Biopython code that builds the backbone (N, CA, C, O; Angstrom):
import numpy as np
from Bio.PDB.StructureBuilder import StructureBuilder

atoms = [
    (1, "MET", "N", (149.209, 134.217, 59.105)),
    (1, "MET", "CA", (150.475, 134.438, 59.744)),
    (1, "MET", "C", (150.326, 135.655, 60.658)),
    (1, "MET", "O", (150.981, 135.756, 61.695)),
    (2, "ASN", "N", (149.446, 136.578, 60.245)),
    (2, "ASN", "CA", (149.212, 137.795, 61.081)),
    (2, "ASN", "C", (148.656, 137.415, 62.465)),
    (2, "ASN", "O", (148.999, 138.046, 63.465)),
    (3, "ILE", "N", (147.845, 136.439, 62.518)),
    (3, "ILE", "CA", (147.246, 136.034, 63.793)),
    (3, "ILE", "C", (148.368, 135.513, 64.724)),
    (3, "ILE", "O", (148.341, 135.785, 65.924)),
    (4, "PHE", "N", (149.290, 134.815, 64.213)),
    (4, "PHE", "CA", (150.446, 134.336, 65.026)),
    (4, "PHE", "C", (151.182, 135.506, 65.625)),
    (4, "PHE", "O", (151.491, 135.495, 66.817)),
    (5, "TYR", "N", (151.479, 136.545, 64.806)),
    (5, "TYR", "CA", (152.209, 137.686, 65.349)),
    (5, "TYR", "C", (151.388, 138.475, 66.352)),
    (5, "TYR", "O", (151.934, 139.044, 67.297)),
    (6, "LEU", "N", (150.093, 138.511, 66.152)),
    (6, "LEU", "CA", (149.206, 139.139, 67.073)),
    (6, "LEU", "C", (149.168, 138.421, 68.408)),
    (6, "LEU", "O", (149.169, 139.072, 69.452)),
    (7, "LEU", "N", (149.134, 137.101, 68.402)),
    (7, "LEU", "CA", (149.210, 136.296, 69.621)),
    (7, "LEU", "C", (150.500, 136.495, 70.348)),
    (7, "LEU", "O", (150.493, 136.692, 71.564)),
    (8, "VAL", "N", (151.609, 136.451, 69.655)),
    (8, "VAL", "CA", (152.896, 136.649, 70.274)),
    (8, "VAL", "C", (153.018, 138.043, 70.888)),
    (8, "VAL", "O", (153.536, 138.189, 71.995)),
    (9, "LEU", "N", (152.542, 139.067, 70.175)),
    (9, "LEU", "CA", (152.555, 140.429, 70.658)),
    (9, "LEU", "C", (151.681, 140.531, 71.935)),
    (9, "LEU", "O", (152.075, 141.176, 72.907)),
    (10, "THR", "N", (150.517, 139.903, 71.921)),
    (10, "THR", "CA", (149.649, 139.951, 73.120)),
    (10, "THR", "C", (150.327, 139.276, 74.284)),
    (10, "THR", "O", (150.290, 139.780, 75.407)),
    (11, "LEU", "N", (150.962, 138.115, 74.023)),
    (11, "LEU", "CA", (151.636, 137.411, 75.092)),
    (11, "LEU", "C", (152.785, 138.272, 75.707)),
    (11, "LEU", "O", (152.953, 138.340, 76.925)),
    (12, "VAL", "N", (153.537, 138.903, 74.832)),
    (12, "VAL", "CA", (154.672, 139.752, 75.332)),
    (12, "VAL", "C", (154.149, 140.937, 76.140)),
    (12, "VAL", "O", (154.708, 141.275, 77.183)),
    (13, "VAL", "N", (153.058, 141.577, 75.652)),
    (13, "VAL", "CA", (152.454, 142.703, 76.418)),
    (13, "VAL", "C", (151.934, 142.200, 77.750)),
    (13, "VAL", "O", (152.143, 142.871, 78.760)),
    (14, "LEU", "N", (151.274, 141.068, 77.807)),
    (14, "LEU", "CA", (150.721, 140.533, 79.056)),
    (14, "LEU", "C", (151.909, 140.258, 80.059)),
    (14, "LEU", "O", (151.818, 140.578, 81.244)),
    (15, "ILE", "N", (152.989, 139.670, 79.548)),
    (15, "ILE", "CA", (154.126, 139.406, 80.427)),
    (15, "ILE", "C", (154.791, 140.732, 80.897)),
    (15, "ILE", "O", (155.270, 140.825, 82.027)),
    (16, "ALA", "N", (154.807, 141.719, 80.033)),
    (16, "ALA", "CA", (155.426, 143.007, 80.375)),
    (16, "ALA", "C", (154.545, 143.699, 81.461)),
    (16, "ALA", "O", (155.083, 144.272, 82.408)),
    (17, "ILE", "N", (153.255, 143.648, 81.327)),
    (17, "ILE", "CA", (152.360, 144.309, 82.257)),
    (17, "ILE", "C", (152.146, 143.546, 83.561)),
    (17, "ILE", "O", (152.301, 144.135, 84.632)),
    (18, "ALA", "N", (151.790, 142.242, 83.515)),
    (18, "ALA", "CA", (151.407, 141.523, 84.663)),
    (18, "ALA", "C", (152.527, 140.600, 85.179)),
    (18, "ALA", "O", (152.480, 140.191, 86.339)),
    (19, "GLY", "N", (153.461, 140.284, 84.408)),
    (19, "GLY", "CA", (154.495, 139.356, 84.876)),
    (19, "GLY", "C", (154.263, 137.944, 84.343)),
    (19, "GLY", "O", (153.198, 137.625, 83.814)),
    (20, "VAL", "N", (155.260, 137.134, 84.492)),
    (20, "VAL", "CA", (155.210, 135.734, 84.019)),
    (20, "VAL", "C", (154.197, 134.919, 84.814)),
    (20, "VAL", "O", (153.407, 134.166, 84.245)),
    (21, "GLU", "N", (154.229, 135.078, 86.124)),
    (21, "GLU", "CA", (153.342, 134.265, 87.016)),
    (21, "GLU", "C", (151.903, 134.484, 86.660)),
    (21, "GLU", "O", (151.158, 133.529, 86.446)),
    (22, "GLU", "N", (151.498, 135.743, 86.594)),
    (22, "GLU", "CA", (150.040, 136.092, 86.344)),
    (22, "GLU", "C", (149.641, 135.715, 84.910)),
    (22, "GLU", "O", (148.508, 135.300, 84.668)),
    (23, "THR", "N", (150.543, 135.855, 84.000)),
    (23, "THR", "CA", (150.208, 135.473, 82.648)),
    (23, "THR", "C", (150.044, 133.935, 82.492)),
    (23, "THR", "O", (149.188, 133.464, 81.742)),
    (24, "SER", "N", (150.859, 133.196, 83.198)),
    (24, "SER", "CA", (150.690, 131.698, 83.198)),
    (24, "SER", "C", (149.432, 131.288, 83.870)),
    (24, "SER", "O", (148.813, 130.305, 83.463)),
    (25, "LYS", "N", (149.000, 132.035, 84.938)),
    (25, "LYS", "CA", (147.693, 131.763, 85.578)),
    (25, "LYS", "C", (146.569, 132.014, 84.617)),
    (25, "LYS", "O", (145.628, 131.223, 84.547)),
    (26, "LEU", "N", (146.641, 133.130, 83.848)),
    (26, "LEU", "CA", (145.582, 133.474, 82.869)),
    (26, "LEU", "C", (145.504, 132.418, 81.767)),
    (26, "LEU", "O", (144.404, 132.050, 81.354)),
    (27, "ILE", "N", (146.632, 131.928, 81.287)),
    (27, "ILE", "CA", (146.622, 130.909, 80.256)),
    (27, "ILE", "C", (146.072, 129.628, 80.803)),
    (27, "ILE", "O", (145.333, 128.941, 80.098)),
    (28, "TYR", "N", (146.400, 129.258, 82.058)),
    (28, "TYR", "CA", (145.863, 128.082, 82.675)),
    (28, "TYR", "C", (144.348, 128.193, 82.815)),
    (28, "TYR", "O", (143.633, 127.219, 82.580)),
    (29, "TYR", "N", (143.856, 129.364, 83.194)),
    (29, "TYR", "CA", (142.400, 129.588, 83.303)),
    (29, "TYR", "C", (141.733, 129.399, 81.967)),
    (29, "TYR", "O", (140.720, 128.707, 81.865)),
    (30, "LEU", "N", (142.284, 130.002, 80.951)),
    (30, "LEU", "CA", (141.692, 129.861, 79.641)),
    (30, "LEU", "C", (141.665, 128.428, 79.150)),
    (30, "LEU", "O", (140.710, 128.013, 78.493)),
    (31, "ASP", "N", (142.699, 127.671, 79.459)),
    (31, "ASP", "CA", (142.795, 126.236, 79.119)),
    (31, "ASP", "C", (141.699, 125.470, 79.806)),
    (31, "ASP", "O", (141.065, 124.621, 79.179)),
    (32, "LEU", "N", (141.451, 125.733, 81.071)),
    (32, "LEU", "CA", (140.400, 125.053, 81.832)),
    (32, "LEU", "C", (139.013, 125.385, 81.289)),
    (32, "LEU", "O", (138.156, 124.511, 81.158)),
    (33, "GLN", "N", (138.804, 126.698, 80.969)),
    (33, "GLN", "CA", (137.515, 127.064, 80.362)),
    (33, "GLN", "C", (137.294, 126.365, 79.063)),
    (33, "GLN", "O", (136.187, 125.900, 78.791)),
    (34, "LEU", "N", (138.275, 126.278, 78.279)),
    (34, "LEU", "CA", (138.133, 125.598, 76.932)),
    (34, "LEU", "C", (137.845, 124.088, 77.170)),
    (34, "LEU", "O", (136.973, 123.528, 76.504)),
    (35, "ARG", "N", (138.559, 123.429, 78.102)),
    (35, "ARG", "CA", (138.256, 122.027, 78.363)),
    (35, "ARG", "C", (136.850, 121.827, 78.914)),
    (35, "ARG", "O", (136.185, 120.860, 78.542)),
    (36, "TYR", "N", (136.378, 122.708, 79.787)),
    (36, "TYR", "CA", (135.031, 122.653, 80.303)),
    (36, "TYR", "C", (133.991, 122.827, 79.185)),
    (36, "TYR", "O", (132.975, 122.132, 79.181)),
    (37, "LEU", "N", (134.225, 123.721, 78.265)),
    (37, "LEU", "CA", (133.291, 123.930, 77.135)),
    (37, "LEU", "C", (133.198, 122.650, 76.303)),
    (37, "LEU", "O", (132.103, 122.239, 75.918)),
    (38, "ILE", "N", (134.312, 122.036, 76.033)),
    (38, "ILE", "CA", (134.358, 120.764, 75.293)),
    (38, "ILE", "C", (133.532, 119.689, 75.994)),
    (38, "ILE", "O", (132.778, 118.964, 75.344)),
    (39, "ILE", "N", (133.674, 119.578, 77.352)),
    (39, "ILE", "CA", (132.914, 118.627, 78.088)),
    (39, "ILE", "C", (131.415, 118.907, 78.035)),
    (39, "ILE", "O", (130.608, 117.987, 77.905)),
    (40, "LYS", "N", (131.051, 120.180, 78.135)),
    (40, "LYS", "CA", (129.642, 120.545, 78.105)),
    (40, "LYS", "C", (129.055, 120.193, 76.719)),
    (40, "LYS", "O", (127.924, 119.714, 76.637)),
    (41, "ILE", "N", (129.815, 120.425, 75.636)),
    (41, "ILE", "CA", (129.284, 120.071, 74.311)),
    (41, "ILE", "C", (129.139, 118.578, 74.182)),
    (41, "ILE", "O", (128.133, 118.120, 73.640)),
    (42, "ARG", "N", (130.114, 117.770, 74.662)),
    (42, "ARG", "CA", (129.994, 116.320, 74.631)),
    (42, "ARG", "C", (128.810, 115.858, 75.483)),
    (42, "ARG", "O", (128.101, 114.933, 75.086)),
    (43, "MET", "N", (128.586, 116.460, 76.613)),
    (43, "MET", "CA", (127.424, 116.127, 77.425)),
    (43, "MET", "C", (126.105, 116.380, 76.681)),
    (43, "MET", "O", (125.189, 115.564, 76.774)),
    (44, "TRP", "N", (125.994, 117.482, 75.954)),
    (44, "TRP", "CA", (124.815, 117.813, 75.220)),
    (44, "TRP", "C", (124.568, 116.765, 74.147)),
    (44, "TRP", "O", (123.431, 116.326, 73.973)),
    (45, "PHE", "N", (125.599, 116.356, 73.424)),
    (45, "PHE", "CA", (125.430, 115.334, 72.416)),
    (45, "PHE", "C", (125.061, 113.982, 73.042)),
    (45, "PHE", "O", (124.287, 113.226, 72.456)),
    (46, "PHE", "N", (125.586, 113.681, 74.180)),
    (46, "PHE", "CA", (125.216, 112.453, 74.866)),
    (46, "PHE", "C", (123.755, 112.519, 75.352)),
    (46, "PHE", "O", (123.050, 111.511, 75.301)),
    (47, "LYS", "N", (123.302, 113.665, 75.812)),
    (47, "LYS", "CA", (121.934, 113.865, 76.179)),
    (47, "LYS", "C", (121.009, 113.657, 74.995)),
    (47, "LYS", "O", (119.976, 113.004, 75.133)),
    (48, "MET", "N", (121.356, 114.199, 73.833)),
    (48, "MET", "CA", (120.487, 114.048, 72.650)),
    (48, "MET", "C", (120.434, 112.570, 72.253)),
    (48, "MET", "O", (119.383, 112.056, 71.868)),
    (49, "LYS", "N", (121.572, 111.903, 72.352)),
    (49, "LYS", "CA", (121.616, 110.516, 72.008)),
    (49, "LYS", "C", (120.765, 109.633, 72.903)),
    (49, "LYS", "O", (120.098, 108.707, 72.442)),
    (50, "LEU", "N", (120.806, 109.954, 74.244)),
    (50, "LEU", "CA", (119.952, 109.227, 75.176)),
    (50, "LEU", "C", (118.499, 109.484, 74.935)),
    (50, "LEU", "O", (117.695, 108.554, 75.008)),
    (51, "LYS", "N", (118.122, 110.714, 74.649)),
    (51, "LYS", "CA", (116.730, 111.035, 74.371)),
    (51, "LYS", "C", (116.255, 110.237, 73.142)),
    (51, "LYS", "O", (115.150, 109.695, 73.130)),
    (52, "LYS", "N", (117.069, 110.182, 72.165)),
    (52, "LYS", "CA", (116.735, 109.465, 70.951)),
    (52, "LYS", "C", (116.573, 107.954, 71.219)),
    (52, "LYS", "O", (115.640, 107.333, 70.710)),
    (53, "GLN", "N", (117.475, 107.368, 72.012)),
    (53, "GLN", "CA", (117.475, 105.972, 72.273)),
    (53, "GLN", "C", (116.309, 105.561, 73.200)),
    (53, "GLN", "O", (115.671, 104.528, 72.998)),
    (54, "LEU", "N", (116.055, 106.401, 74.219)),
    (54, "LEU", "CA", (114.989, 106.053, 75.155)),
    (54, "LEU", "C", (113.595, 106.346, 74.606)),
    (54, "LEU", "O", (112.639, 105.633, 74.912)),
    (55, "ASN", "N", (113.482, 107.398, 73.792)),
    (55, "ASN", "CA", (112.234, 107.727, 73.157)),
    (55, "ASN", "C", (111.106, 107.860, 74.204)),
    (55, "ASN", "O", (110.025, 107.305, 74.013)),
    (56, "LEU", "N", (111.343, 108.563, 75.264)),
    (56, "LEU", "CA", (110.353, 108.799, 76.328)),
    (56, "LEU", "C", (109.434, 109.957, 75.881)),
    (56, "LEU", "O", (109.876, 110.886, 75.205)),
    (57, "PRO", "N", (108.124, 109.878, 76.281)),
    (57, "PRO", "CA", (107.240, 111.012, 76.024)),
    (57, "PRO", "C", (107.590, 112.169, 76.954)),
    (57, "PRO", "O", (108.059, 111.963, 78.074)),
    (58, "PRO", "N", (107.354, 113.393, 76.471)),
    (58, "PRO", "CA", (107.657, 114.497, 77.326)),
    (58, "PRO", "C", (106.766, 114.589, 78.555)),
    (58, "PRO", "O", (105.605, 114.179, 78.518)),
    (59, "ARG", "N", (107.297, 115.118, 79.625)),
    (59, "ARG", "CA", (106.528, 115.191, 80.910)),
    (59, "ARG", "C", (105.764, 116.516, 80.924)),
    (59, "ARG", "O", (106.214, 117.562, 80.457)),
    (60, "ASN", "N", (104.540, 116.374, 81.513)),
    (60, "ASN", "CA", (103.737, 117.573, 81.734)),
    (60, "ASN", "C", (103.905, 117.918, 83.223)),
    (60, "ASN", "O", (103.281, 117.283, 84.074)),
    (61, "TRP", "N", (104.696, 118.864, 83.528)),
    (61, "TRP", "CA", (105.037, 119.172, 84.919)),
    (61, "TRP", "C", (103.891, 119.893, 85.662)),
    (61, "TRP", "O", (103.897, 119.954, 86.891)),
    (62, "GLU", "N", (102.927, 120.430, 84.930)),
    (62, "GLU", "CA", (101.835, 121.163, 85.531)),
    (62, "GLU", "C", (100.865, 120.217, 86.215)),
    (62, "GLU", "O", (100.267, 120.564, 87.234)),
    (63, "ASN", "N", (100.708, 119.031, 85.664)),
    (63, "ASN", "CA", (99.706, 118.064, 86.216)),
    (63, "ASN", "C", (100.312, 117.068, 87.201)),
    (63, "ASN", "O", (99.659, 116.101, 87.593)),
    (64, "GLN", "N", (101.544, 117.302, 87.594)),
    (64, "GLN", "CA", (102.184, 116.415, 88.578)),
    (64, "GLN", "C", (101.634, 116.677, 90.016)),
    (64, "GLN", "O", (101.483, 117.831, 90.419)),
    (65, "PRO", "N", (101.352, 115.645, 90.740)),
    (65, "PRO", "CA", (100.901, 115.913, 92.147)),
    (65, "PRO", "C", (102.061, 116.439, 92.972)),
    (65, "PRO", "O", (103.207, 116.014, 92.822)),
    (66, "LYS", "N", (101.736, 117.350, 93.822)),
    (66, "LYS", "CA", (102.720, 117.972, 94.646)),
    (66, "LYS", "C", (102.891, 117.198, 95.983)),
    (66, "LYS", "O", (101.907, 116.742, 96.566)),
    (67, "ASN", "N", (104.071, 117.066, 96.428)),
    (67, "ASN", "CA", (104.350, 116.360, 97.649)),
    (67, "ASN", "C", (104.039, 117.273, 98.855)),
    (67, "ASN", "O", (104.580, 118.370, 98.993)),
    (68, "LYS", "N", (103.156, 116.772, 99.704)),
    (68, "LYS", "CA", (102.791, 117.548, 100.901)),
    (68, "LYS", "C", (103.377, 116.838, 102.110)),
    (68, "LYS", "O", (103.191, 115.636, 102.296)),
    (69, "LYS", "N", (104.075, 117.589, 102.911)),
    (69, "LYS", "CA", (104.672, 117.048, 104.149)),
    (69, "LYS", "C", (103.971, 117.405, 105.365)),
    (69, "LYS", "O", (104.383, 117.007, 106.455)),
]
sb = StructureBuilder()
sb.init_structure("model")
sb.init_model(0)
sb.init_chain("A")
sb.init_seg("    ")
for serial, (resi, resn, name, xyz) in enumerate(atoms, 1):
    if name == "N":
        sb.init_residue(resn, " ", resi, " ")
    sb.init_atom(name, np.array(xyz, "f"), 0.0, 1.0, " ", f" {name:<3s}", serial, name[0])
structure = sb.get_structure()
């Protein structure tokens, strides 16, 4: 319950210092960052699943021929 009071107090202080508009922009930014983090985690799991399903051998990038133009 203390965390709830701390969040409410932080929100009130942010509104008092920066105003309603800037506080809502900050909350929107934090929401976007959280959604992006969730997408990145899902992409990592999808990558691991594809690696497991395809079962490709690892590439040796040092022995690859270089393209000369």
